[in-house]
C-alpha positions in Angstrom: -10.8 -17.2 -4.6 -11.0 -13.4 -4.9 -8.3 -12.5 -7.3 -7.7 -9.2 -5.7 -8.5 -10.0 -2.1 -8.3 -6.6 -0.4 -11.6 -5.8 -2.2 -13.3 -8.7 -0.4 -12.5 -7.9 3.2 -14.4 -8.1 6.4 -15.4 -5.1 8.5 -13.9 -3.8 11.8 -16.2 -5.3 14.4 -15.7 -2.4 16.9 -18.3 0.4 17.4 -15.7 3.2 17.2 -16.9 6.0 15.0 -15.7 6.2 11.4 -13.9 9.0 9.6 -17.0 9.8 7.7 -19.0 10.0 10.9 -16.6 12.8 11.8 -16.7 14.4 8.3 -20.5 14.5 8.6 -20.2 16.8 11.7 -17.6 19.1 10.3 -18.8 22.5 9.0 -19.5 22.3 5.2 -16.7 24.8 4.5 -14.2 22.5 6.0 -15.0 19.7 3.6 -13.9 21.8 0.6 -10.2 21.7 -0.4 -8.4 24.3 1.7 -6.1 26.5 -0.2 -3.1 28.1 1.5 -0.1 30.1 0.4 3.4 28.6 0.8 5.4 30.1 3.6 2.5 32.1 5.1 -0.3 31.5 7.6 -2.9 33.2 5.3 -5.9 31.0 4.7 -8.8 31.1 2.3 -11.2 29.7 4.9 -11.6 30.2 8.6 -13.1 26.9 9.8 -9.9 25.5 11.4 -7.9 24.8 8.2 -4.4 23.4 8.3 -2.0 26.3 8.8 1.6 26.8 7.8 2.7 27.3 11.4 3.7 23.7 11.7 5.7 23.6 8.5 9.4 22.8 9.1 10.8 24.4 6.0 9.8 26.4 3.0 9.0 24.3 0.0 11.8 24.1 -2.6 11.7 26.0 -5.9 10.1 23.6 -8.5 9.5 23.4 -12.2 5.8 22.8 -11.5 3.5 20.4 -13.3 3.3 20.7 -17.1 2.1 18.2 -19.6 -0.9 17.7 -21.9 -3.0 15.2 -19.9 -4.6 12.1 -21.2 -8.3 11.7 -22.0 -10.3 9.7 -19.6 -11.3 7.1 -22.1 -7.9 6.4 -23.6 -7.5 2.8 -22.3 -10.8 0.9 -22.1 -10.5 0.3 -25.9 -6.7 -0.1 -25.9 -4.7 -2.7 -23.9 -1.6 -0.5 -23.2 0.1 1.9 -20.9 -0.3 5.4 -22.2 1.6 8.4 -20.9 1.3 12.1 -21.6 2.7 13.4 -24.9 6.5 14.1 -24.6 7.1 11.0 -22.5 8.0 7.4 -23.2 6.9 4.3 -21.2 8.7 1.0 -21.7 8.1 -2.4 -20.1 11.1 -3.1 -18.0 10.6 -6.2 -15.7 7.7 -8.7 -15.8 6.6 -11.7 -13.9 8.8 -14.6 -15.0 11.7 -12.5 -16.1 15.1 -13.7 -14.7 16.5 -11.7 -11.8 20.2 -12.5 -12.6 20.6 -15.4 -15.1 18.1 -18.0 -16.2 16.4 -18.4 -19.6 13.7 -16.1 -20.9 10.1 -16.6 -19.7 8.1 -19.3 -21.4 4.3 -18.7 -21.0 3.5 -22.3 -22.1 5.2 -23.9 -19.1 3.8 -24.0 -15.6 6.1 -22.2 -13.1 8.0 -24.5 -10.7 9.5 -23.5 -7.4 13.0 -23.7 -8.8 12.1 -21.5 -11.7 10.2 -19.0 -9.6 13.1 -18.6 -7.2 15.3 -17.1 -9.9 12.5 -15.0 -11.6 10.3 -12.1 -10.9 7.3 -13.0 -8.7 3.7 -12.3 -9.5 1.7 -9.2 -9.1 4.2 -6.3 -8.7 3.2 -3.7 -6.1 5.2 -1.2 -4.0 8.8 -0.6 -4.9 11.8 1.6 -4.2 15.0 2.5 -6.0 18.2 2.4 -4.0 20.9 4.4 -5.8 24.6 3.3 -5.6 26.9 5.9 -4.0 28.9 8.0 -6.4 31.7 10.5 -6.2 29.8 13.0 -8.3 27.6 15.9 -7.2 24.9 14.8 -4.8 26.7 11.6 -3.9 24.0 9.2 -5.3 23.9 7.7 -8.8 21.2 8.4 -11.3 22.4 5.6 -13.5 22.9 2.6 -11.3 21.0 1.1 -8.3 19.0 -1.7 -6.8 15.2 -1.8 -7.5 13.3 -3.6 -4.7 9.8 -4.7 -5.9 7.0 -6.3 -3.9 5.0 -9.3 -5.3 1.7 -9.1 -3.5 -0.2 -12.3 -4.4 -0.6 -15.0 -7.0 -3.2 -15.9 -9.7 -3.0 -19.6 -9.3 -4.6 -20.3 -12.7 -1.9 -18.3 -14.5 0.9 -19.8 -12.3 -0.1 -23.4 -12.8 -1.5 -23.1 -16.4 -5.0 -24.2 -15.4 -8.3 -22.5 -16.1 -10.1 -24.6 -13.4 -7.5 -24.5 -10.7 -10.0 -25.1 -7.9 -10.8 -28.5 -9.4 -7.1 -29.6 -9.7 -5.8 -31.6 -6.7 -3.3 -29.5 -4.7 0.2 -30.8 -4.6 3.2 -29.9 -2.5 5.0 -28.7 -5.7 2.1 -26.3 -6.5 2.2 -24.9 -3.0 5.9 -24.4 -3.1 5.7 -22.7 -6.5 3.0 -20.4 -5.3 5.0 -19.5 -2.1 8.0 -18.7 -4.3 6.0 -16.3 -6.4 5.3 -14.1 -3.4 7.6 -11.7 -1.6 10.2 -9.4 -3.0 12.6 -9.0 -6.0 15.9 -7.3 -5.6 17.4 -6.5 -9.0 20.4 -4.4 -10.0 19.5 -1.9 -12.7 21.8 0.3 -14.8 21.5 3.0 -17.5 24.0 2.6 -20.3 23.9 4.6 -23.4 20.7 6.2 -22.3 18.9 2.9 -21.9 17.9 1.2 -18.6 18.3 -2.5 -18.2 18.5 -5.3 -15.6 22.1 -6.2 -14.8 22.5 -10.0 -15.3 24.3 -11.5 -13.6 24.5 -9.4 -10.5 25.7 -10.2 -6.9 22.9 -8.1 -5.6 20.1 -10.1 -7.3 17.8 -11.8 -4.7 14.4 -13.2 -4.3 12.7 -13.1 -0.8 9.7 -15.4 -0.6 7.2 -17.1 1.7 9.9 -19.6 2.7 12.9 -17.3 3.3 14.3 -17.5 6.9 13.7 -14.4 8.9 14.0 -13.1 12.5 11.6 -11.5 14.9 12.8 -8.5 16.9 11.1 -6.0 19.1 8.6 -6.6 21.9 6.9 -9.6 20.4 10.1 -11.6 19.8 9.8 -14.7 22.0 6.2 -14.0 22.9 4.0 -17.1 23.6 1.7 -16.1 20.7 4.6 -16.4 18.2 5.9 -19.8 19.4 5.3 -23.0 17.3 6.6 -26.5 17.4 9.1 -25.7 14.7 10.1 -22.5 16.5 9.7 -23.0 20.3 11.6 -19.8 21.0 9.3 -17.6 18.9 12.2 -15.8 17.3 12.7 -17.5 13.9 10.1 -17.4 11.2 9.9 -18.5 7.6 8.8 -16.1 4.9 6.7 -13.1 4.1 3.5 -13.0 2.0 0.9 -10.6 0.6 3.6 -7.9 0.2 1.5 -4.9 -0.7 3.1 -1.5 -0.4 6.4 -0.6 1.2 8.6 1.9 2.9 12.3 2.7 3.0 14.5 4.0 5.7 17.0 6.9 5.6 19.7 4.3 6.5 19.1 2.5 3.2 16.9 -0.4 4.0 13.7 -1.6 2.4 10.4 -2.1 4.3 8.0 -4.6 2.8 4.5 -4.7 4.3 2.4 -7.8 4.9 -1.2 -7.1 4.1 -3.9 -9.7 3.6 -1.9 -12.6 5.2 -5.1 -14.2 6.5 -6.0 -15.5 3.1 -3.2 -18.0 3.0 -4.5 -19.9 6.1 -7.2 -22.5 6.3 -8.1 -25.9 7.8 -10.1 -29.0 7.0 -10.7 -29.5 10.7 -14.4 -29.4 11.5 -16.3 -27.9 13.1 -14.3 -24.6 12.9 -15.0 -21.9 15.5 -12.7 -18.8 15.2 -11.1 -17.4 18.4 -11.6 -13.7 19.1 -8.0 -13.1 17.8 -8.6 -15.1 14.6 -11.9 -13.4 14.0 -10.5 -9.9 14.4 -7.9 -10.7 11.7 -10.2 -12.5 9.3 -8.8 -16.0 9.9 -11.3 -18.7 8.7 -11.4 -22.3 7.5 -11.5 -21.5 3.8 -9.0 -18.6 3.5 -8.8 -17.1 0.0 -8.7 -20.5 -1.7 -4.9 -20.8 -2.0 -5.1 -24.3 -0.5 -1.5 -24.1 1.0 -2.8 -25.7 4.2 -3.6 -28.9 2.3 0.1 -29.7 1.7 1.9 -27.4 4.2 0.9 -27.9 7.8 2.4 -24.5 8.7 -0.7 -22.9 7.1 -3.3 -25.2 8.7 -4.6 -23.0 11.5 -5.6 -26.0 13.7 -2.3 -27.8 13.2 -0.2 -24.7 13.7 -2.6 -22.2 15.4 0.1 -19.5 16.1 1.4 -19.3 12.6 -1.0 -16.6 11.5 0.4 -14.4 14.4 3.7 -14.6 12.6 2.4 -12.6 9.7 1.0 -9.1 9.4 4.3 -7.3 10.1 6.6 -4.8 8.5 9.8 -6.6 7.3 13.1 -4.8 7.0 15.5 -6.0 4.3 19.0 -4.7 3.5 19.2 -4.5 -0.3 23.0 -4.0 -0.4 23.6 -7.3 1.5 21.9 -10.2 -0.3 23.1 -12.6 2.5 21.4 -10.6 5.3 18.5 -12.1 7.2 15.3 -10.1 6.8 13.8 -8.9 10.1 10.1 -8.6 11.2 10.0 -5.5 13.3 7.2 -6.2 15.8 7.3 -2.9 17.5 5.5 -1.4 14.5 2.4 -3.5 15.2 0.6 -6.4 13.5 -2.2 -5.7 11.1 -2.9 -5.6 7.4 -0.1 -3.2 6.6 -0.5 -1.2 3.4 2.7 0.9 3.6 5.2 2.3 6.0 6.2 5.9 5.4 9.4 6.8 7.4 10.0 10.4 8.2 13.0 12.1 9.9 12.5 15.4 11.7 14.9 18.3 11.9 15.9 17.0 15.3 16.5 13.5 13.8 13.5 12.0 15.5 12.0 9.2 13.4 8.4 8.4 12.8 6.7 5.7 10.7 3.2 6.3 9.5 1.1 3.2 8.5 -2.4 2.3 7.4 -4.4 -0.9 8.0 -6.1 -1.7 4.7 -9.5 -3.0 5.8 -13.0 -1.4 5.9 -13.3 0.3 9.2 -9.7 0.0 10.4 -7.1 2.5 11.5 -4.2 4.8 10.9 -1.1 4.3 13.0 2.2 6.1 13.9 5.3 4.7 15.5 7.9 7.1 17.0 11.3 5.6 17.6 12.9 6.0 21.0 16.3 6.6 19.5 17.4 9.3 17.0 18.6 8.8 13.4 22.4 8.9 13.1 23.2 10.3 9.6 26.9 9.5 9.8 26.8 5.9 11.1 24.5 3.5 9.1 25.1 0.7 11.6 23.9 2.8 14.5 20.4 2.8 13.0 20.2 -1.0 12.6 17.7 -1.6 15.4 16.1 1.8 15.5 12.6 0.3 14.7 12.7 -2.1 17.6 12.0 0.5 20.4 9.5 3.3 20.6 5.8 4.1 21.0 3.1 2.9 18.7 0.0 5.2 18.4 -3.3 5.0 16.7 -5.2 8.0 15.3 -8.4 9.5 16.5 -9.8 12.2 14.2 -12.0 14.7 16.1 -14.8 16.8 14.5 -13.1 20.2 15.0 -10.2 19.5 12.7 -8.0 18.3 15.6 -6.7 14.8 16.1 -5.1 12.8 18.9 -2.6 10.0 18.8 -3.6 7.4 21.3 -0.7 5.4 22.7 -0.9 1.6 22.4 1.3 0.9 25.4 0.9 -1.9 27.9 -0.3 -0.6 31.3 -1.7 2.6 29.8 -5.4 3.4 29.1 -7.3 0.1 29.0 -4.3 -2.0 28.1 -3.9 -3.4 31.6 -3.7 -6.9 33.1 -7.2 -6.3 34.6 -8.5 -6.1 31.0 -6.6 -9.2 29.9 -3.4 -7.7 28.5 -0.2 -9.4 29.4 2.7 -7.3 28.1 3.8 -5.1 25.2 4.4 -8.2 23.0 0.7 -9.1 23.6 -0.3 -5.5 22.6 1.6 -5.5 19.3 0.4 -9.1 18.3 -3.2 -8.0 19.0 -2.8 -4.4 17.7 -6.2 -4.2 16.2 -7.9 -5.2 19.4 -5.7 -2.7 21.4 -6.8 0.0 19.0 -10.4 -1.0 19.3 -10.2 -0.6 23.1 -8.5 2.7 23.0 -11.2 4.3 20.8 -9.5 4.9 17.4 -11.4 6.3 14.5 -12.7 3.8 11.9 -11.4 4.6 8.4 -12.4 3.6 4.9 -9.5 1.3 4.1 -6.3 3.3 4.8 -3.9 2.6 1.9 -0.7 4.4 1.1 0.7 7.2 3.1 3.0 9.9 1.7 4.8 12.8 3.4 5.7 16.1 1.8 9.5 16.3 1.5 9.8 19.6 3.3 6.7 20.5 5.2 6.2 16.9 6.5 2.5 17.2 5.9 1.1 13.7 5.8 -1.5 12.4 3.3 -3.3 9.0 3.4 -5.5 7.5 0.6 -8.8 6.0 1.9 -9.5 4.0 -1.2 -13.2 3.1 -0.8 -15.9 1.5 1.3 -18.8 0.4 -0.7 -20.5 -0.9 2.4 -20.9 2.5 4.0 -24.5 3.4 4.4 -25.8 -0.2 4.6 -26.9 -1.3 8.0 -27.3 -5.0 8.6 -27.5 -6.3 12.2 -24.2 -7.6 13.6 -22.4 -8.5 16.8 -19.4 -6.5 18.0 -16.7 -7.1 20.5 -16.2 -3.8 22.1 -13.8 -3.3 25.1 -14.2 -7.0 25.9 -17.9 -7.1 25.9 -20.4 -8.3 23.3 -23.2 -5.9 22.2 -25.6 -5.6 19.3 -25.2 -2.8 16.8 -23.9 -1.9 13.4 -20.4 -2.0 12.0 -21.4 -0.1 8.9 -21.6 3.6 9.9 -24.5 5.4 8.2 -24.3 8.6 6.2 -26.5 11.7 6.8 -27.3 15.0 5.0 -24.0 16.5 5.9 -22.2 13.8 3.8 -24.4 12.8 0.9 -22.4 9.7 -0.1 -24.7 6.6 0.3 -21.4 4.6 0.0 -17.9 5.7 -0.4 -17.0 3.7 -3.5 -14.7 6.4 -4.9 -12.8 7.1 -1.7 -11.0 10.2 -0.5 -7.7 11.6 0.7 -7.1 13.0 4.2 -4.0 15.0 5.3 -2.7 16.2 8.6 0.2 18.1 10.3 1.7 17.3 13.7 1.3 20.0 16.3 4.4 22.2 16.3 5.9 20.2 13.5 7.1 17.6 16.1 7.0 14.1 14.8 6.5 12.9 18.4 3.5 15.1 19.1 0.4 13.4 20.4 -1.9 15.9 18.7 -2.4 17.0 15.1 -4.6 19.1 12.9 -6.3 17.5 9.8 -8.6 18.2 6.9 -9.9 16.5 3.8 -7.7 17.0 0.8 -10.2 15.7 -1.8 -13.3 13.6 -2.1 -12.8 11.5 -5.2 -15.4 10.8 -7.8 -16.8 11.1 -11.3 -18.1 14.6 -11.9 -20.4 13.3 -14.7 -22.0 10.6 -12.5 -25.8 10.8 -12.4 -25.5 10.3 -8.6 -24.6 13.6 -6.9 -23.0 11.8 -4.0 -20.5 10.1 -6.4 -19.3 13.3 -8.2 -16.6 14.3 -5.8 -14.8 17.6 -5.7 -11.6 17.1 -7.6 -9.9 20.3 -8.8 -9.5 19.9 -12.6 -6.5 21.3 -14.4 -8.4 21.5 -17.6 -12.0 21.1 -18.7 -14.5 20.0 -16.0 -14.1 16.3 -15.3 -10.9 15.9 -17.2 -9.0 14.8 -14.1 -11.6 12.6 -12.4 -10.4 9.5 -10.6 -11.7 7.0 -8.1 -10.3 4.5 -5.5 -7.0 6.4 -4.7 -4.4 3.8 -3.7 -0.7 4.5 -4.4 0.6 7.8 -3.2 4.0 9.4 -3.5 5.7 12.8 -3.3 8.6 13.4 -5.7 11.6 15.5 -4.7 9.9 18.7 -5.8 6.6 18.3 -4.0 4.4 17.0 -6.7 1.9 14.5 -5.3 1.4 11.4 -7.5 -1.8 9.4 -6.9 -2.5 6.0 -8.5 -5.9 4.2 -8.6 -7.3 0.7 -8.1 -10.9 0.6 -9.3 -12.1 -2.9 -10.1 -12.4 -4.0 -13.8 -12.6 -1.5 -16.7 -15.5 0.4 -15.2 -17.8 0.4 -12.1 -21.1 0.6 -14.0 -21.7 4.3 -13.4 -18.3 5.5 -14.6 -18.7 8.3 -17.2 -15.5 10.3 -17.0 -13.0 8.2 -15.2 -12.1 5.5 -17.7 -9.3 3.2 -16.8 -7.1 3.2 -13.7 -4.7 6.1 -13.8 -1.8 7.9 -12.3 -2.1 11.7 -11.8 0.2 14.5 -10.6 -1.4 16.9 -8.1 -0.3 20.4 -7.0 -0.9 20.1 -3.2 -1.3 23.9 -2.8 -4.3 24.2 -5.2 -5.5 20.6 -5.7 -5.1 20.9 -9.4 -5.0 17.4 -10.8 -3.3 16.3 -14.1 -3.9 12.9 -15.5 -0.4 11.6 -16.6 -0.9 7.8 -17.2 -3.7 5.4 -18.1 -3.5 1.7 -18.0 -4.2 -1.7 -19.6 -7.5 -3.4 -19.1 -8.6 -4.6 -15.7 -5.4 -3.7 -13.9 -4.1 -1.7 -10.9 -1.6 1.1 -11.2 0.8 1.0 -8.3 4.3 1.4 -7.1 6.0 4.6 -8.2 9.6 5.8 -7.6 12.2 7.8 -9.4 16.0 8.3 -9.6 17.3 11.0 -7.3 17.3 13.6 -10.1 13.7 12.8 -11.0 14.5 12.0 -14.7 13.6 8.3 -14.6 10.5 7.0 -13.1 9.3 3.4 -12.5 5.7 2.4 -12.0 4.0 -1.0 -11.7 1.1 -2.5 -13.5 -0.6 -5.2 -11.4 -2.9 -8.0 -12.6 -3.6 -6.8 -16.2 -6.8 -8.3 -17.5 -8.0 -9.7 -14.2 -11.3 -11.4 -14.5 -13.5 -10.6 -11.5 -15.8 -13.5 -12.2 -13.3 -15.7 -10.4 -11.4 -17.4 -13.3 -7.8 -16.5 -14.1 -6.9 -13.4 -16.1 -8.3 -13.6 -19.6 -9.0 -10.1 -20.8 -5.5 -8.8 -21.6 -2.3 -9.9 -23.3 -0.3 -7.0 -21.9 2.6 -6.6 -22.0 3.1 -9.2 -24.7 1.1 -9.2 -27.9 -1.4 -11.6 -29.4 -5.2 -11.7 -29.1 -7.5 -13.9 -31.2 -9.5 -11.3 -33.1 -12.5 -13.6 -33.4 -12.8 -14.5 -29.8 -10.9 -11.7 -28.1 -9.0 -14.4 -26.1 -5.3 -13.6 -25.4 -2.8 -15.9 -27.0 -0.3 -15.3 -24.3 -0.3 -14.8 -20.5 -0.8 -11.2 -19.2 2.0 -10.4 -16.8 2.3 -7.9 -14.0 5.2 -5.6 -14.9 7.4 -2.8 -13.9 7.4 0.1 -16.5 10.2 2.6 -16.9 9.2 6.2 -17.9 11.4 9.0 -19.2 10.8 12.4 -20.7 11.7 12.7 -24.3 13.8 15.8 -23.8 15.6 14.2 -20.8 14.0 16.5 -18.2 12.4 15.9 -14.9 9.2 13.7 -15.0 6.1 15.9 -14.5 8.0 19.2 -14.5 6.4 22.2 -16.3 5.3 25.7 -15.9 2.7 25.4 -13.0 4.1 26.3 -9.6 3.9 23.5 -7.0 4.1 24.3 -3.4 2.6 23.4 0.0 
């Protein structure tokens, strides 16, 4: 089983052009980072750069970025989280830690369902801090809140204390424990005497898992494709899984996003032939090796063929009401959701930006029909159920178009086999294929500038770009021969896009509901010391050349002052040709200049993900996922982080490595990342 399955994904089988096909045709000057002055329309280039004319407000005054950044090679020889001088990082909440009561974690005991339901799940990912209201200035607490944390997937060997998990017969108890390790943690956190801790017990503590009762709402609720024998109405569903990144709403709810849900399904029925719908979403007989289908018929795709359609959604959860029923908002579309960035315009229009994390898949936008009501939280309860879903097409002249995915429009008609809007959102990928969206290199997190509403998306990598095997594609309902791996050319020298890049755009006129936008490439990531020119990238260093290099951008977040934080997810400790990148990292970037400052480096073989702060910016939380992960296929064996104990003779950890949330503070009590450099956009 691939331990980090999004790195083992299939390819979009459409023939729509990719984002790098478009980049290839853009003038060379457009592919450099475009500098522009805050509050003006003066540009340093003339080849259709983003302009400030669409900005909605002047950026706020900020303290800038200021810290002595870490060296690239800090971590490959040390199994730790390292942060810039003047900061302190402390492990806060790890897999197996109790959410409210329970006894401390015991690494020698296999996790049961009962235990896992009252403890942190595995492999922390996206998260958000929901401050409690306070009567003080600003109205939101900087010392008490609810931390919502995603648990993306499980390492079955670690979970069940087995180094040969694939050879152990699967039991119902093992399946239930694994399902309970997925989902979301809601924990109450509080700062007392300058120290943050988890409040235990707490009435707000909650685990949401792969078996938690939920509701469908929106256009697909009740659709025939969602109906099963256990749910003949197609409105009630159990659970959420592969909870990758997230979003949050201005009315105070959490959005957890279902990504690689296909890996949990399988069947022993033979022969197996995937339907067009199953094929487009990567459903197959083997799955990712979780083996849930052997003991839970819900995950056998021939026993319950519609169950996969009940996953791949954005799930809304109210953190302040632990008895509330989570809701799968089907209007937002079904695909491998990485994140969901919610934005409110000056006119109270609401848009949600989303990426589909698979090679060759798409960027989406959903515009709500209703307006945000800032004075009545309840009035926003169903705001995500009605609106227009769009998919992005990036044109070569720096302009872009949002293509509506609406039943009866374009090619989404009964004549072409479409039934209704519920059908469109269940088969979102196929609808986007038909409408001609631009293939992207694994759209990951999306972040929106807090004042200009400029949108950034990480395209983490595509190591298959430039290869050209023959394949068969379903395009607009027909089958044709061709290639699903877009080639490179002289205008884009990358033979493959293993280091990824970041694209940004602004909506025309600053209108969130606009159907056109202008875009550019914020950065091509890479290792400036790589022997291969096409892998060097164009990162703007804040210090000596190469000091800020990074690859595989993944997590992305703007803080309140407009600093852009980027986190990385390269496999292993190195990629073979790494010279200057080192471990996975988190960096702060000035969006007006591109200047990049490495702030944090990580334990061995992990991913850095999930970043959020208190409203005042003085406390930050980040997640470390799958420390020590062994890419050979066995369970994690290269790290003992965050606990101690490694056999010096064999380098074998004496304790289980555990994904963990880390709390970071500045030693002088100031704002995280603040310094002398001006940050603007």
